[in-house]
N, C-alpha and C positions, 0 to 999 in steps of 0.2 A: 504493499499500498504505499501511497506517497505521501510521506510525513510532511512534507512542505504544503502539500494542498491541505491536510487536515489543521495544521497549525494556522493556515491564513483562516480557515473557517471559524476557528475558535477565538484566535487573537483579533480578527479585524471584522468578521461578519457572523452574523446567526440569525436567531429566530426573531421574534418581536412581540411585541403589545398587542392582543387583541381582547376584545370585549370578555370580561369573566363569563365562564361557561360555554365559550366556543367562538369560533370564528363567525362572521358573518356571510350569509349567501348573498350574492349578488342579484339574483333573479330565478325564478321558477321555485317550486317545491320539491323536495326530497323526493327520490322516485324508490321506494321501498328499502331504503338504508336499515341495515340490522337495529334493531330497539338497542338504544343506548349509545351507538357509535357517534364519536364527534371528532373533529379537528380542532385541536385548542389553538394551535398558533401558524399562521402563515405569513411571512413577511421576507422581503428581499435582506439578505445579509450582508453581502459584499457585491462589489460591481469590479469586474476585472482585476480579480485579486488571487485567484487558485486555479489548480488545475484539477484534472482526474488522475487517478491512477493511470500508468503507463501512455499518458498523453502529455504532451509539452505546452499547448495554448492555454493563456490565462483566460478564465472564466468567472462569471457572476455565481453567486449560490443563493439558494432558496429553502431554507429548513422547514419541516412540516412536523408538527407535533401532534399525535391522537392520544385519545384517553383509554385505546386499546394497546396490548402489545401485537407488534407487526411480525410477521413471519419473515425472517432473511431472505430465505430461499426463495419468496416469492416477489420480491422487490425487483422491479424493472425500469430502466428511464422511460420505457414506453407507457409506464402507467400512468404518467403525469403529462398535462399538457398547460403551457404558460401562455395566457393572451394580453397582448400588448395593447396600448391604448390605440395604435392605429389598425387593430383588428386582427394583427398578423399571429401566428402561432408559433410556439416554440417548443421541442421536447428535449429534456435535458441530455446531457452527454453521458452523465453518470449518476447513479442514486445510490447513497452510501448510508449506512448506519453506523457512524463514527463521528466525533469522538465516543458518544454514547453508547457502547457496544457489549456491556457485560449482558448476561441472560436476564438480569432483572431490570434493565433499562430501555428496553426495546420500542418505547414510544415515538423516537424522533428519527425521520429520514432526511438526509442532506443532498438537495437536487442541486446539481452543478450543470451549468450551461451557459450558450449566450442568450441571455434571456432579456436585454434593454437594446438590442439593436433592432434599428427601424427595418421594415421589409423591402423598402424602397431603396435605402443607402445605410448600410451597417455603420457609417461613420455617425450618422444622428442616432441619437439615444432616445428612446422610446420607453417609457414606465411600463414595468408589467402592471397588470391589473387584477388578474383572474387566473385561479389556479383550478384546474379541473383533473378529478381522479377518475380516469377511464379505464385502467387496466384490470389485471387479475391479482392485485394484492389480496394476501388473506392475513387475517389477526384475529385475534380473541380477547374478550374482557380479562383485565388482569386477574390472575389466579385461575382462570379457566383452562383447559386442556386441550379442547378441540376447538380448530382454527375454523373460521366461516369467511366468505368473501366479503371484502371491503368494497362494497358497490354501493350505488344509488347515492351517494351524497350531491349536494347541489353544489354548483360553483361558489367558488369561495374567494372573498375580496384578498388581495395583497396589501399588506401596508406597507408604511415608509420604516427604511433603517433608522430615521434620525428618534423614532419613538423610543422611550426609555425602557428598560427591560422590565418585567413584570411578573409575578407568580400566576401559572395557568392551570396548575393542578396540584392536588395534595391528597396524600392517602397513605394509609397505614402499612408499612411494610410486614410488619407483625401482629397477629400470627399468621396473615394470609400468603406471604411468601416465606416464611423463617427458615426453611430447608435451603431453598435457594439463596436468600440472602447470605446464609452462613457461609456460601462458598465465595462471596463477592470480595476481592482483595482490598476494597476501598470502605468496607462496611463499618458500623460504628462499632467501636470495641470496648465501650462503656454503654451503661445504662441497661435497661430492661425492655424497653419499647421503642420504636423507631418510625419515622414520618418522612416518607418521600414527599420532596417539595420539587416540582418541575417549574423551571424558569423559561421563560420566551427566548432566552438566548444563551449561548455559552457564557459562564460568568467568572470573573475575577474578581479581587479586592480592586476597589475604587481607587484612580490615581489622578489626581488634578493636574499633573504634567505629562501632557501626550506622548512626550517622546520616552518615557519610561517604559520599562519592560512590565508585563503582566506579573502580579504577586497573588499568591493563596489568601483567602481570607482569613482574619485572626480572631482573637476574643471579642473584639467588639461587635462584630457580626453575628457570633453566636449568641449573644447576650440579647441582640436587638430582634431575634425570633420570638416568636409566641406561638405556641400549638394551642388551640382553643378547643376545648370539650364539653360537650353537654353531659351532665351527670343525669342518672336515673332520677334524681329528685327535681330535675328540669333547671337547676342552676348551672351556670358556665363557669368553667374553670380554665385559666390560662397557665400554661405552664413554658417556662423557660428552659431551653435544651442545656445540658452540661457540655455537651460538645457537638461538633457537626461530622458527619462521614461523608464519603464520596469527595475528599479532596486529593489534589495532585493525581488525578486519574491515570495520565499516560507518562512514564518514565523513559528517557533516551539514555541509554546504556547507565542505567542505574541511578540517573540524575532525575528528580523529577521536574516536570516541564508544565507550570501553571498555564502556558498559554494554548495546551491541549485538554484544558478542563472543559467539561459537558456542561449541560444546560439543566443540572439538578444538584441539591444538598439534601443530605438526609440529617434530619434532628435527632439526635440521641437524646432520649429523655431517661430521668431517674427511675419514674414508675408513672403509671397513669390509674386513677382510682377505677376500682371495680364495676364494669357495666358501663362506663363513658364512652362515648362516641365522639370521634373526630368531626368538628363542624366548621372549622377554619384555621387558616394560618395566616398570619399578620408579620410584618418587618416593620418595627417601629420608627427607624431613620432613615433618611435620605442619604443617598452618595455612599453606600456601603459596598455594593458591589456594582460592575460595569460590564456592559454588554461588550463584545468586540470592537465596535466603533466608539468605545470609551464615553458612551452615555450613561450616566448613574441611575441607579434606581429612584424610584419615590416611595415615601410612605404609602404601604398597602396593607388592606385586609382582605384577604381572599378567602370567599366563603364556599366550602364544600357543598355541592349539590349532589 
């Protein structure tokens, strides 16, 4: 795999902010999509900054995040069509499930290709505005074992790279995927309960100096997270994690490389009250994490639907 291509995705372009609860369809009703299936994030991540494995040209990228796990063997570039403002249609050159590539991380596909070149003149930039999923993708709800066709989704709006990163999904890793999570090399190593938080971009520690190299988040980010639970009594309780997991995802020759970080954090919780249900996740301070285009997060409270 082309490490340079992947680094560019995570370091300079990735997913993006969409409305909480899923991306917005541009037109037309969904055509018999499987119940519960949603696309959570669709945004241009970079322009003319990366390449596909085994290719030399520099392309654009558009990561797509689902609320289901996608079967990697089913992913093909031809599963996707990107519609530009001028009505022309582009097909990705490649479609990668990387940097988020662990068996418990299969929600994001990174599309790479020429998405912003005008049909009449490639030198004229034309904004991509719509994503259509047209192929034979397969996936399943998180925790399920039998895959189903990922079909019938309405066209989705593609939002802008200048939007700030946002939380787009959150769910309990335990007990749902306890056995699988135990094999994750970047799992939480402290605590008894773990919450997966999906962001709209690959995220690093926020840096005010745009010339600086990306860094991994520290204690201030850990302490700014809250996992919000509804207790059996109906009362809500916010829990601050004691640590974060899924950090420093991909090392090069044994050296951690934050520029290859993916679009998720795991909240390591000391404990959760018996019978409590996860209903939200919040980040209480701005500019703690940044997307690859070095735009910082905003204060956000994400509601689990």
